[in-house]
N, C-alpha and C positions, 0 to 999 in steps of 0.2 A: 247638637241643635243647629249649628251654622250650616252643616252639610244639607240637612233637611230643607232649611229655608232657602238655600241656594238652589236645591233641585226644584223646589216648588215654583221658585222665581223664574226658572228656566222653562217652566210650562209643563213640567211632569206632575202628574196626579196619580195617586196610588191606584185608583180604580182604573184610569187609562192604562197603566202598566199591567194590571191584572188582566184586562182585556186583550192588550197585545200579546201577553203571554200565552193566553188561551188560543188566540188566532194562530200564533206561530206553531203551537203544539198540533193544532188541526191540520195546518198545511203540511207539516212533517209527517203526520199520520197518514195524509193523503199520498205523499210521496212513497212512503214505505208501502202502502198497498198497491201502488202502481208497479213496484218492483217484485210482486208476489211471484211471478214466473221465474225471476232471477233467483230468489230465496230458494225456491223449490228445485232448481236445475242442479243435478248432481254433476254436470260436466263443467260448471264453473267453480273454481277453487275458492276456498275459504278466504284467502288473502285478497282475491278480487272483490269478494262480497263485503268484507270489511272496509276496503277502500270505497266501494260504492255507497256504503252506509254513512261513512265519515263524510264523504264529499257532497252527497246528495240529501240525506236525511238530517244528519246533524247540522250541516250548514243552513238548512232550510229553517230548522227549529230555532237556531241561534243567530239568525240574521239580525244584525243590528243590536244585539243583546248587550254589547259593551256600553250602550247608552241608557240601559234600563237600571234604575236603582232598584233592585230586586229585595223583596221582603223574604223572610224565611219561608213562609207557606208557598211563594211563587217559585223559589229555588227548589223546594221539595216537589212541586208539580213538574218542574223541568226534569228533575232527577228520575222521578217515577215514570214519565213518558220515556225517557232514555232507556230505562231498565225493562219497560214494557216492549220496546222495539227490539231488543236484543234476544 
């Protein structure tokens, strides 16, 4: 109970976090789409593609996530987005 009170006192509200999560997933999806030609290019190795995915897509999706008090449904949405991109 204390953690929840401290989080709300810091200005975090469950709906605001849910909205931020959806916005971050949307931005990551946009970045993933912009890299469509990279994903289809057979001359770019898998190792490079993984590095691009981690550095561009995942970092976009998880930007400032360490400050989010995630609920189980929000974590599941982030996990689902990650698996969708793979």
